[in-house]
LUMMIKOL-354267 format. One record per residue: residue number from 1; y, z, x of N, C-alpha, C, O in turn. Coordinates in steps of 0.05 Angstrom, whole numbers, padded with zeros to 5 digits. Layout:
residues N
[node NUM; [Y; Z; X]; [Y; Z; X]; [Y; Z; X]; [Y; Z; X]]
...
//
This chain:
residues 71
[node 1; [-00003; -00406; 00120]; [00008; -00388; 00100]; [00039; -00388; 00102]; [00050; -00385; 00124]]
[node 2; [00054; -00391; 00080]; [00081; -00392; 00082]; [00095; -00364; 00085]; [00085; -00344; 00074]]
[node 3; [00115; -00363; 00099]; [00131; -00338; 00103]; [00138; -00324; 00077]; [00140; -00299; 00076]]
[node 4; [00142; -00339; 00055]; [00150; -00328; 00029]; [00126; -00312; 00019]; [00129; -00292; 00005]]
[node 5; [00102; -00320; 00026]; [00080; -00305; 00016]; [00070; -00281; 00036]; [00057; -00262; 00028]]
[node 6; [00077; -00285; 00062]; [00069; -00267; 00082]; [00089; -00242; 00081]; [00081; -00219; 00087]]
[node 7; [00114; -00246; 00075]; [00130; -00223; 00076]; [00126; -00199; 00056]; [00128; -00176; 00063]]
[node 8; [00121; -00207; 00030]; [00113; -00186; 00010]; [00088; -00172; 00020]; [00087; -00147; 00017]]
[node 9; [00068; -00184; 00030]; [00043; -00173; 00037]; [00048; -00153; 00060]; [00037; -00131; 00060]]
[node 10; [00063; -00159; 00078]; [00070; -00143; 00103]; [00084; -00119; 00091]; [00077; -00097; 00097]]
[node 11; [00105; -00124; 00074]; [00120; -00101; 00064]; [00103; -00080; 00049]; [00104; -00056; 00053]]
[node 12; [00087; -00092; 00032]; [00068; -00073; 00017]; [00049; -00059; 00036]; [00043; -00035; 00031]]
[node 13; [00040; -00070; 00059]; [00024; -00055; 00077]; [00040; -00032; 00093]; [00030; -00011; 00100]]
[node 14; [00064; -00039; 00097]; [00083; -00020; 00110]; [00086; 00004; 00090]; [00081; 00027; 00098]]
[node 15; [00093; -00001; 00066]; [00097; 00020; 00046]; [00069; 00037; 00042]; [00070; 00062; 00039]]
[node 16; [00047; 00023; 00042]; [00022; 00036; 00040]; [00019; 00058; 00064]; [00013; 00082; 00061]]
[node 17; [00024; 00046; 00087]; [00022; 00064; 00110]; [00041; 00088; 00106]; [00033; 00111; 00110]]
[node 18; [00066; 00082; 00099]; [00088; 00103; 00097]; [00076; 00126; 00077]; [00077; 00150; 00082]]
[node 19; [00066; 00116; 00054]; [00057; 00134; 00032]; [00033; 00151; 00044]; [00031; 00175; 00039]]
[node 20; [00016; 00138; 00059]; [-00007; 00152; 00069]; [00001; 00175; 00089]; [-00010; 00197; 00089]]
[node 21; [00022; 00169; 00107]; [00031; 00191; 00125]; [00047; 00211; 00113]; [00048; 00233; 00121]]
[node 22; [00062; 00202; 00090]; [00077; 00219; 00075]; [00060; 00241; 00062]; [00067; 00265; 00063]]
[node 23; [00037; 00232; 00050]; [00017; 00251; 00037]; [00005; 00268; 00057]; [-00001; 00291; 00052]]
[node 24; [-00001; 00257; 00080]; [-00014; 00272; 00103]; [00006; 00295; 00112]; [-00002; 00318; 00116]]
[node 25; [00032; 00289; 00114]; [00051; 00308; 00120]; [00054; 00331; 00101]; [00055; 00355; 00108]]
[node 26; [00056; 00322; 00075]; [00057; 00341; 00054]; [00032; 00360; 00054]; [00035; 00384; 00050]]
[node 27; [00010; 00348; 00058]; [-00015; 00364; 00059]; [-00014; 00385; 00081]; [-00023; 00408; 00077]]
[node 28; [-00003; 00376; 00105]; [-00003; 00395; 00128]; [00019; 00416; 00125]; [00014; 00440; 00131]]
[node 29; [00041; 00408; 00117]; [00065; 00425; 00119]; [00072; 00442; 00094]; [00084; 00463; 00096]]
[node 30; [00064; 00433; 00072]; [00071; 00449; 00045]; [00058; 00477; 00047]; [00035; 00479; 00055]]
[node 31; [00072; 00498; 00041]; [00061; 00524; 00041]; [00055; 00535; 00014]; [00047; 00558; 00011]]
[node 32; [00058; 00518; -00007]; [00052; 00526; -00035]; [00076; 00533; -00052]; [00074; 00534; -00077]]
[node 33; [00099; 00538; -00037]; [00125; 00547; -00050]; [00138; 00523; -00063]; [00148; 00523; -00085]]
[node 34; [00136; 00504; -00048]; [00153; 00478; -00060]; [00135; 00465; -00081]; [00115; 00476; -00088]]
[node 35; [00144; 00440; -00090]; [00130; 00426; -00109]; [00101; 00422; -00101]; [00097; 00409; -00080]]
[node 36; [00080; 00431; -00116]; [00056; 00431; -00108]; [00041; 00404; -00114]; [00018; 00400; -00107]]
[node 37; [00055; 00386; -00127]; [00044; 00359; -00133]; [00052; 00336; -00114]; [00044; 00313; -00119]]
[node 38; [00067; 00343; -00094]; [00079; 00322; -00077]; [00055; 00305; -00063]; [00057; 00281; -00060]]
[node 39; [00033; 00319; -00054]; [00010; 00304; -00044]; [-00002; 00286; -00063]; [-00008; 00263; -00056]]
[node 40; [-00007; 00295; -00088]; [-00018; 00280; -00107]; [00001; 00253; -00115]; [-00010; 00232; -00120]]
[node 41; [00028; 00257; -00115]; [00044; 00239; -00122]; [00046; 00217; -00099]; [00047; 00193; -00104]]
[node 42; [00045; 00226; -00074]; [00044; 00206; -00051]; [00020; 00190; -00051]; [00021; 00166; -00047]]
[node 43; [-00004; 00204; -00056]; [-00028; 00188; -00056]; [-00032; 00171; -00081]; [-00048; 00152; -00079]]
[node 44; [-00019; 00177; -00104]; [-00017; 00160; -00126]; [00000; 00134; -00122]; [-00007; 00112; -00131]]
[node 45; [00020; 00138; -00108]; [00036; 00115; -00100]; [00020; 00097; -00081]; [00022; 00073; -00082]]
[node 46; [00004; 00110; -00063]; [-00011; 00093; -00045]; [-00034; 00076; -00061]; [-00041; 00053; -00055]]
[node 47; [-00044; 00088; -00079]; [-00065; 00075; -00095]; [-00053; 00052; -00111]; [-00065; 00031; -00114]]
[node 48; [-00029; 00057; -00121]; [-00015; 00035; -00136]; [-00008; 00011; -00119]; [-00011; -00012; -00127]]
[node 49; [00003; 00019; -00095]; [00009; -00003; -00076]; [-00013; -00016; -00066]; [-00010; -00040; -00059]]
[node 50; [-00038; -00005; -00063]; [-00062; -00016; -00056]; [-00072; -00038; -00076]; [-00081; -00060; -00070]]
[node 51; [-00067; -00029; -00101]; [-00075; -00048; -00124]; [-00058; -00070; -00123]; [-00067; -00092; -00128]]
[node 52; [-00029; -00068; -00117]; [-00010; -00089; -00115]; [-00019; -00107; -00093]; [-00021; -00132; -00098]]
[node 53; [-00026; -00099; -00070]; [-00034; -00113; -00048]; [-00058; -00130; -00056]; [-00058; -00154; -00051]]
[node 54; [-00078; -00117; -00067]; [-00103; -00131; -00075]; [-00096; -00154; -00094]; [-00105; -00176; -00091]]
[node 55; [-00078; -00147; -00114]; [-00068; -00168; -00134]; [-00055; -00192; -00120]; [-00061; -00215; -00125]]
[node 56; [-00035; -00186; -00102]; [-00025; -00208; -00086]; [-00044; -00224; -00069]; [-00039; -00248; -00066]]
[node 57; [-00064; -00214; -00057]; [-00081; -00228; -00043]; [-00100; -00247; -00063]; [-00106; -00270; -00057]]
[node 58; [-00107; -00235; -00085]; [-00120; -00251; -00105]; [-00103; -00274; -00113]; [-00112; -00297; -00113]]
[node 59; [-00079; -00269; -00121]; [-00060; -00292; -00129]; [-00058; -00312; -00107]; [-00059; -00336; -00112]]
[node 60; [-00056; -00304; -00085]; [-00053; -00323; -00063]; [-00079; -00339; -00058]; [-00079; -00362; -00051]]
[node 61; [-00101; -00326; -00063]; [-00127; -00340; -00062]; [-00129; -00362; -00086]; [-00136; -00385; -00081]]
[node 62; [-00124; -00354; -00108]; [-00127; -00371; -00131]; [-00106; -00394; -00134]; [-00110; -00414; -00146]]
[node 63; [-00082; -00389; -00120]; [-00064; -00410; -00121]; [-00066; -00428; -00096]; [-00051; -00447; -00094]]
[node 64; [-00084; -00421; -00079]; [-00088; -00439; -00057]; [-00072; -00434; -00031]; [-00075; -00447; -00011]]
[node 65; [-00055; -00413; -00033]; [-00039; -00407; -00010]; [-00054; -00391; 00013]; [-00046; -00391; 00036]]
[node 66; [-00077; -00379; 00005]; [-00092; -00366; 00022]; [-00119; -00381; 00023]; [-00131; -00386; 00002]]
[node 67; [-00129; -00389; 00047]; [-00155; -00403; 00050]; [-00173; -00385; 00065]; [-00167; -00377; 00088]]
[node 68; [-00197; -00379; 00054]; [-00219; -00365; 00070]; [-00229; -00382; 00093]; [-00230; -00406; 00090]]
[node 69; [-00235; -00370; 00114]; [-00249; -00383; 00136]; [-00270; -00367; 00149]; [-00269; -00342; 00149]]
[node 70; [-00291; -00380; 00160]; [-00311; -00365; 00172]; [-00304; -00353; 00198]; [-00287; -00364; 00212]]
[node 71; [-00317; -00332; 00206]; [-00312; -00317; 00232]; [-00327; -00331; 00252]; [-00327; -00323; 00275]]
//
């Protein structure tokens, strides 16, 4: 797999993890006085990024840049 295709996948994974931990932080630390939708927004971003990652993986598979292999 070429580095041009690996880098966006790794970056999207990092952003997914960041959004996940951000949502967890907001869930644990918000006392209800701040913006109450921060958890929902963080998790919505994570879902969108997961969809982007899935789309990138499908694109890589259909263009032949990713090859499945047996375990």
